C-alpha positions in Angstrom: 0.0 0.0 0.0 1.2 3.6 -0.6 2.9 5.0 2.5 1.9 8.4 3.8 5.2 10.4 3.8 3.8 13.1 6.2 3.1 10.4 8.8 6.4 8.7 8.1 8.3 12.0 8.6 6.5 12.5 12.0 7.4 9.0 13.1 11.0 9.5 12.1 11.2 12.8 14.0 9.7 11.1 17.1 12.4 8.4 17.0 15.2 10.8 16.3 14.1 13.2 19.1 13.4 10.3 21.4 10.4 12.3 22.8 6.9 13.1 21.6 6.9 16.6 23.0 10.3 17.5 21.5 9.2 16.1 18.1 6.1 18.4 18.3 8.4 21.4 18.8 10.5 20.4 15.9 7.5 20.0 13.6 5.7 23.1 15.0 2.5 21.1 15.8 0.9 19.9 19.1 2.0 16.9 20.9 -1.5 15.3 20.5 -1.1 15.8 16.7 2.2 13.9 16.8 0.7 11.1 18.9 -2.2 10.8 16.5 0.1 10.7 13.4 2.1 7.9 14.8 -1.0 5.9 15.7 -2.5 6.5 12.3 0.7 5.3 10.6 0.6 2.1 12.7 -3.0 1.7 11.7 -2.2 2.2 8.0 0.7 -0.3 8.1 -1.2 -2.7 10.4 2.0 -3.0 12.4 3.0 -1.9 15.9 5.9 0.5 15.7 6.5 1.6 19.3 6.7 -0.3 22.6 4.2 1.5 24.8 5.2 1.2 28.5 3.5 4.4 29.5 2.0 7.6 28.3 3.5 8.9 25.1 6.0 11.6 25.7 5.6 11.5 29.5 6.3 8.3 31.3 8.5 6.9 28.6 12.2 7.8 28.8 13.1 7.8 25.2 11.2 5.9 22.5 11.4 2.1 22.3 10.9 0.6 18.9 9.4 -2.8 18.0 11.1 -5.0 15.5 8.7 -3.6 12.8 9.4 -0.1 14.1 13.2 -0.5 13.6 12.6 -1.6 10.0 10.3 1.2 9.2 12.7 3.7 10.9 15.6 2.6 8.7 13.5 2.9 5.6 12.3 6.3 6.7 15.8 7.5 7.4 16.9 6.4 3.9 14.0 8.0 2.2 14.4 11.4 3.8 18.2 11.3 3.5 17.6 10.9 -0.3 15.1 13.8 -0.1 17.8 16.0 1.5 20.3 15.0 -1.0 17.9 15.8 -3.8 17.1 19.2 -2.3 20.8 20.0 -1.9 21.5 18.9 -5.5 18.7 21.0 -6.9 19.8 24.0 -4.8 23.4 23.6 -6.0 22.2 23.5 -9.6 20.1 26.6 -9.2 23.0 28.4 -7.7 25.4 27.1 -10.4 27.6 25.1 -8.0 26.7 21.8 -9.7 25.3 20.7 -13.0 26.1 20.1 -16.6 25.8 22.3 -19.7 25.8 20.5 -23.1 26.3 22.7 -26.2 25.9 21.5 -29.7 27.6 23.4 -32.6 28.3 22.9 -36.2 32.0 22.6 -37.1 32.8 26.2 -38.0 30.9 27.7 -35.1 32.6 25.3 -32.7 36.0 26.0 -34.0 35.9 29.8 -34.6 32.9 31.4 -32.8 32.4 29.7 -29.5 35.8 29.2 -27.9 35.9 32.5 -26.1 32.5 32.1 -24.6 33.3 28.6 -23.5 36.6 29.6 -21.9 34.9 32.5 -20.1 32.1 30.2 -18.8 34.6 27.6 -17.6 36.6 30.2 -15.7 33.5 31.6 -14.0 31.8 28.3 -13.2 34.7 25.8 -12.6 32.5 23.2 -10.8 30.1 22.8 -13.7 30.5 20.1 -16.3 30.7 21.4 -19.8 30.4 19.4 -23.0 30.7 20.6 -26.6 29.1 18.3 -29.2 30.2 19.0 -32.8 28.4 18.0 -35.9 26.7 19.4 -39.0 23.4 21.3 -38.8 21.2 18.2 -39.2 23.2 16.3 -36.5 22.9 19.1 -34.0 19.2 19.6 -34.7 18.6 15.9 -33.9 20.7 16.1 -30.8 18.6 19.0 -29.6 15.4 17.2 -30.2 16.7 14.1 -28.4 17.7 16.3 -25.5 21.4 15.3 -25.9 22.3 19.0 -26.0 20.7 22.0 -24.2 21.3 24.5 -27.0 22.6 24.4 -30.6 24.5 26.8 -32.8 24.4 26.0 -36.5 25.2 27.4 -39.9 22.1 26.2 -41.8 18.4 26.8 -41.7 16.2 24.4 -39.6 12.6 23.7 -40.5 11.2 21.8 -37.5 8.2 23.0 -35.4 9.9 21.6 -32.3 12.8 23.9 -32.6 13.0 27.7 -32.1 15.7 29.2 -34.3 16.8 32.7 -33.7 19.4 34.7 -35.7 22.6 34.7 -33.8 25.4 36.1 -36.0 26.0 36.8 -39.7 29.3 35.8 -41.2 31.0 36.6 -44.5 31.6 33.9 -47.2 34.5 34.0 -49.6 35.1 32.3 -53.0 38.6 31.0 -52.9 41.1 29.1 -55.0 44.7 28.2 -54.7 47.0 31.1 -54.1 50.4 31.9 -55.7 52.2 32.8 -52.5 51.4 36.5 -52.7 49.3 37.8 -49.9 45.9 39.5 -50.5 45.9 38.9 -54.2 42.6 38.1 -55.9 41.2 37.4 -59.3 37.9 38.0 -61.1 35.9 35.4 -63.0 32.6 35.3 -64.8 29.8 33.0 -63.5 30.0 30.9 -66.6 33.7 30.2 -65.9 33.0 29.3 -62.3 30.5 26.7 -63.5 33.3 24.9 -65.3 35.5 24.6 -62.2 35.9 21.7 -59.8 34.0 22.7 -56.7 34.9 21.5 -53.2 31.7 21.1 -51.2 30.6 20.0 -47.8 28.2 17.0 -47.3 24.4 17.4 -47.5 23.0 18.5 -44.2 25.8 20.9 -43.6 25.1 24.6 -43.3 28.0 25.5 -45.5 26.6 23.2 -48.2 23.2 25.0 -47.8 24.9 28.4 -48.2 26.8 27.2 -51.3 23.7 25.8 -52.9 21.8 29.0 -52.3 24.6 31.0 -53.8 24.7 28.7 -56.9 21.0 29.2 -57.4 21.3 33.0 -57.1 24.2 33.1 -59.6 22.7 30.5 -62.0 25.7 28.2 -61.5 25.5 24.5 -62.0 29.0 23.0 -61.1 30.4 20.7 -63.8 32.2 18.7 -61.1 32.2 18.5 -57.3 34.3 16.8 -54.7 32.6 16.3 -51.3 34.7 16.8 -48.2 33.3 16.7 -44.7 35.3 19.5 -43.1 35.6 23.2 -43.9 39.3 23.2 -42.8 40.0 20.2 -45.1 38.3 22.0 -48.0 40.4 25.1 -47.4 43.6 22.9 -47.4 42.5 21.0 -50.5 41.8 24.3 -52.3 45.2 25.6 -51.3 46.7 22.4 -52.9 44.9 23.2 -56.2 42.1 20.6 -55.9 39.4 23.1 -56.8 37.5 26.2 -55.7 35.1 26.6 -52.8 32.8 29.0 -51.0 33.8 29.1 -47.4 33.4 31.3 -44.2 35.9 34.1 -44.1 36.9 33.0 -40.6 38.1 29.7 -42.0 40.2 31.0 -44.9 41.5 34.4 -43.5 44.9 33.1 -42.4 45.5 31.2 -45.6 44.6 34.2 -47.7 46.9 36.4 -45.6 49.9 34.3 -46.4 49.0 33.7 -50.0 48.1 30.0 -49.8 44.6 30.9 -50.9 43.3 33.8 -52.9 39.8 35.2 -53.2 37.7 35.2 -56.4 35.3 38.0 -57.2 32.6 37.7 -59.8 32.9 40.2 -62.6 30.8 43.2 -61.5 30.3 41.8 -58.0 32.0 42.7 -54.7 32.0 39.1 -53.5 30.0 40.1 -50.4 28.2 36.8 -49.9 27.0 36.3 -46.3 25.2 33.7 -44.3 23.2 33.7 -41.1 24.2 31.7 -38.0 21.4 30.4 -35.8 20.9 29.6 -32.1 18.6 26.7 -31.6 16.5 25.8 -28.6 13.6 23.4 -28.0 10.2 25.1 -28.1 8.6 25.3 -24.6 11.7 23.8 -22.9 12.7 26.0 -19.9 16.2 27.3 -19.8 18.3 25.8 -17.0 20.3 28.2 -14.8 23.6 27.0 -16.5 22.2 27.7 -19.9 21.0 31.2 -18.9 24.4 31.9 -17.5 26.1 30.8 -20.7 23.8 32.9 -22.9 24.6 35.9 -20.9 28.3 35.3 -21.4 27.8 34.5 -25.0 26.4 37.9 -25.7 29.7 39.5 -24.6 32.4 37.0 -25.2 31.7 35.3 -28.6 34.0 36.4 -31.4 35.7 34.5 -34.2 39.1 33.0 -33.4 40.7 33.6 -36.8 42.2 36.9 -37.8 39.9 38.8 -40.1 41.6 39.9 -43.3 40.1 41.8 -46.2 40.7 40.2 -49.5 42.4 42.2 -52.2 40.6 43.6 -55.2 
C-alpha cells in the first residue's frame, strides 16, 4: 500500500528526538497531533511500531521501537536522506555550483565562434561540467530534439516545429582558390567560368553546403564537377593544394589568404560580399536551465571568431 510520507516523517522525528513533545516542537505542531500521526501510521501499516510502556512523551524515557518499528525507521531515514540529497543537489544546480551544460555546434561555429564564450564560462563556473558536441546542422538539430544538448549553434536553416531558431550572427563567405604565395591577391571570373571549375563542397545536411547551394541558385551556376569533403578546414587545405575552388566562411580562410596560400575570387561586376546567417537553436517550450541562462549571458559579450579577419584584395 502507498505509504503516507507526512506520517512517516512524523514517526522519524519522534524516534530521532526520542520524545513526543520534542518532536512536536521540531514539527511546529501539538504533541497530540504527533501522537495521532504515529497511531495513524501504525493503523495504515497494520504494524505496531513503538513499545508503549507508559503515556507517550511523559512516562517513557526515550522511545522504544518494536522490531517492525526498527525496520520502518531505517526505511524512513533512507527516504528522507535521499530527499535531503535531492534538495541540496537542486539548490546547487540553481546556484550554479553543480550541473552540466551541453552545447551543440556545427563545425565552423565550434572552431571559430564559441571558444571565447566557452573559456569564459569555464573560468566563471569551474565546478560545472561542460560538453561541446560538434556535428553538422542536421546532427545538432537531432541532438537537440533528443535532449542530448541544451542549446545548438548552427550554420544552416532548420525547419522543424519543435525547434525555435533565432538569428545569432552573420558571417561573410569568400570564394577561394589556390594562391600563388602573394598575400591578399585576388582574381575575377565570370559566373560561366565558375561553373566549369571543380567545386569542393561539404556533405548534404551541412550549413556550408546549404549556403553554397543558395549562392549557386542566385548566380545561376551548376557546377560541372564537385568533390565532397566533410570539413571546412579540409576543404580550405584542398583548395590551397589546387584541388578546386570553394565558397567558405571568411573565418576559415582568412589566415591562408593572408599568407598567399589561398586567394579570393570575385565575380565580374560583383563585390564578392556573400554572407550567411548563423542560428541559435532551442527546443520550443523547454525552460532554460540556470547553467544555460548563464552561458547565454556570457555568449552575448564573449563570442567572437578566433581567426584573424583579413580583407581580400581587389
